[in-house]
C-alpha positions as CSV (number, residue, x, y, z in Angstrom):
1,L,3.7,-117.8,-249.5
2,T,6.6,-120.2,-248.9
3,I,8.5,-118.8,-251.9
4,T,7.9,-115.2,-250.8
5,F,9.1,-116.0,-247.3
6,L,12.2,-117.8,-248.6
7,S,12.9,-114.9,-251.0
8,I,12.8,-112.4,-248.1
9,I,15.1,-114.5,-246.0
10,I,17.6,-114.9,-248.9
11,Y,17.4,-111.2,-249.7
12,A,17.9,-110.3,-246.1
13,N,21.0,-112.5,-245.9
14,I,22.5,-111.1,-249.1
15,D,22.0,-107.5,-247.8
16,E,23.4,-108.4,-244.4
17,M,26.6,-109.7,-246.0
18,H,27.0,-106.7,-248.2
19,G,25.5,-103.8,-246.1
20,I,22.4,-101.8,-246.7
21,V,21.6,-98.1,-246.8
22,G,18.6,-95.9,-246.2
23,L,18.1,-97.0,-242.7
24,T,19.1,-93.9,-240.7
25,K,16.8,-91.2,-239.4
26,R,18.2,-88.8,-242.1
27,D,15.3,-89.5,-244.4
28,G,13.0,-91.3,-242.0
29,G,14.6,-94.7,-242.2
30,V,13.1,-97.4,-240.1
31,G,16.4,-99.0,-238.9
32,C,17.5,-102.6,-239.2
33,V,14.0,-104.1,-239.2
34,C,15.2,-107.3,-241.0
35,H,17.0,-108.1,-237.8
36,D,14.2,-107.1,-235.4
37,L,11.2,-104.8,-235.7
38,N,12.2,-102.4,-232.9
39,P,15.3,-100.6,-231.7
40,T,16.6,-101.5,-228.3
41,D,18.4,-99.4,-225.7
42,S,20.7,-102.3,-224.9
43,V,22.6,-101.5,-228.2
44,V,24.5,-98.2,-228.0
45,V,25.7,-96.6,-231.2
46,W,27.9,-93.5,-231.4
47,I,30.4,-91.6,-233.6
48,E,33.7,-90.0,-232.5
49,G,35.6,-87.4,-234.4
50,P,36.1,-83.7,-234.7
51,D,33.0,-81.5,-234.1
52,S,34.3,-78.6,-236.2
53,M,36.0,-78.7,-239.6
54,L,37.2,-76.3,-242.2
55,I,35.2,-76.2,-245.5
56,N,36.4,-78.8,-248.1
57,T,38.6,-80.7,-245.7
58,S,38.5,-84.4,-244.7
59,A,38.9,-86.0,-241.3
60,Q,38.8,-89.6,-240.0
61,F,35.9,-90.6,-237.8
62,K,35.0,-93.8,-236.0
63,L,31.6,-95.5,-235.4
64,F,31.2,-97.7,-232.3
65,I,28.6,-100.3,-231.3
66,T,28.3,-101.9,-227.9
67,G,25.6,-104.1,-226.3
68,G,23.2,-106.7,-227.8
69,P,24.7,-110.1,-228.8
70,A,27.9,-108.3,-229.7
71,V,29.4,-111.1,-231.7
72,A,29.5,-109.0,-234.9
73,G,27.7,-106.0,-236.3
74,G,26.8,-103.8,-239.2
75,F,25.9,-100.2,-239.7
76,N,24.7,-97.4,-242.0
77,I,25.9,-93.8,-241.9
78,A,24.5,-90.8,-243.8
79,S,25.0,-87.0,-243.9
80,Y,23.0,-84.2,-245.5
81,F,25.8,-82.0,-246.9
82,G,29.2,-83.7,-246.5
83,E,30.5,-86.9,-248.0
84,V,31.2,-90.1,-246.2
85,D,33.9,-92.5,-247.6
86,S,35.8,-95.7,-246.9
87,V,39.2,-95.9,-245.3
88,D,39.5,-99.6,-245.7
89,T,37.8,-102.7,-247.1
90,L,35.5,-103.0,-244.1
91,T,33.2,-100.3,-245.5
92,K,31.8,-99.1,-248.8
93,V,29.7,-96.3,-250.2
94,L,26.3,-97.1,-251.6
95,F,24.1,-94.3,-253.0
96,G,26.1,-91.7,-251.1
97,E,25.8,-93.5,-247.7
98,L,28.3,-95.6,-245.9
99,T,27.8,-99.2,-244.9
100,H,29.7,-102.4,-243.9
101,T,31.0,-104.8,-246.6
102,S,30.5,-107.8,-244.3
103,P,29.7,-108.2,-240.5
104,N,32.6,-106.9,-238.4
105,P,33.5,-109.1,-235.4
106,S,33.5,-107.7,-231.9
107,Q,36.7,-107.0,-230.0
108,N,36.3,-106.6,-226.2
109,D,32.5,-106.3,-226.6
110,T,32.8,-103.4,-229.0
111,I,32.4,-103.3,-232.7
112,S,33.9,-100.4,-234.7
113,W,34.7,-99.0,-238.1
114,N,36.8,-96.1,-239.3
115,F,35.5,-93.8,-242.0
116,L,36.2,-90.4,-243.7
117,Y,34.0,-87.4,-243.7
118,T,34.6,-84.6,-246.2
119,A,33.1,-81.2,-245.3
120,P,31.0,-79.4,-247.9
121,D,32.1,-76.0,-249.4
122,S,29.6,-74.0,-247.3
123,I,29.6,-72.7,-243.8
124,L,26.9,-74.6,-242.0
125,T,26.2,-77.3,-239.4
126,D,26.0,-80.8,-240.9
127,T,24.7,-83.9,-239.2
128,L,26.0,-87.5,-239.3
129,Y,23.1,-90.0,-238.9
130,S,23.8,-93.6,-237.9
131,V,22.2,-96.9,-237.1
132,G,24.0,-100.0,-236.0
133,N,23.1,-103.7,-235.5
134,S,24.6,-106.1,-233.0
135,V,24.2,-109.7,-234.2
136,N,24.8,-113.2,-233.0
137,W,26.4,-114.0,-236.5
138,D,24.3,-117.1,-237.2
139,S,23.4,-115.5,-240.6
140,I,19.7,-115.7,-239.8
141,P,18.1,-112.3,-239.3
142,S,15.8,-112.6,-236.2
143,D,14.9,-111.0,-232.9
144,L,18.0,-112.5,-231.4
145,D,19.8,-109.7,-233.3
146,Q,19.5,-106.2,-231.9
147,W,19.9,-102.7,-233.2
148,N,19.5,-99.0,-232.4
149,F,19.9,-95.6,-233.9
150,G,23.0,-93.6,-232.9
151,A,22.9,-90.1,-231.5
152,N,23.0,-87.5,-234.3
153,F,26.6,-86.2,-234.5
154,L,26.8,-82.5,-235.4
155,I,29.7,-81.0,-237.2
156,N,30.2,-77.2,-237.5
157,I,31.7,-76.3,-240.9
158,I,33.7,-73.2,-240.6
159,D,35.6,-71.0,-243.2
160,N,39.4,-70.6,-243.1
161,P,40.2,-68.4,-240.1
162,V,41.5,-65.0,-240.7
163,N,45.1,-64.6,-239.8
164,V,45.5,-62.0,-237.1
165,Q,48.9,-60.2,-237.1
166,K,50.3,-60.0,-233.6
167,E,51.4,-56.5,-232.8
168,N,53.6,-55.4,-229.9
169,L,51.1,-53.8,-227.5
170,H,53.7,-52.5,-225.0
171,P,53.9,-48.7,-224.7
172,E,57.0,-47.2,-226.3
173,G,57.3,-44.6,-223.6
174,F,55.6,-42.6,-220.9
175,V,55.1,-38.9,-220.9
């Protein structure tokens, strides 16, 4: 039992330092249970970015975490149809999902990451799913760390708009 317990702690620390995927509600993920078994409302996770995009285009988004210990944090983002990608060395893609490369320190009680989203080639509504953890950065996953799921972020994928030629609608004369 001791070896199993130590293996779990070591494995959790390795994942925490390198990010982990499969935690969002997209496929029924259970969240950051290696840090605590239950989500907490004291941690707020949200995404900011455009809510409409043209098919096959990319845009920059940002994930934010506030609350909890707020010393540092980590995250997982997934989408059904579009692709998420890194914009810097703070994030990486694992199995089609985005995660942190190492805990990101808090700045003014907020932890954040930038990322890219590329819209699919179909007209639809896609969803970005997120989960974020706020940790005390002691490298020991425990109930001192807190996490929560982010609100689902909907993105309307639209086709290229049709150009409408402006015509002069003034009458040429009166009779």
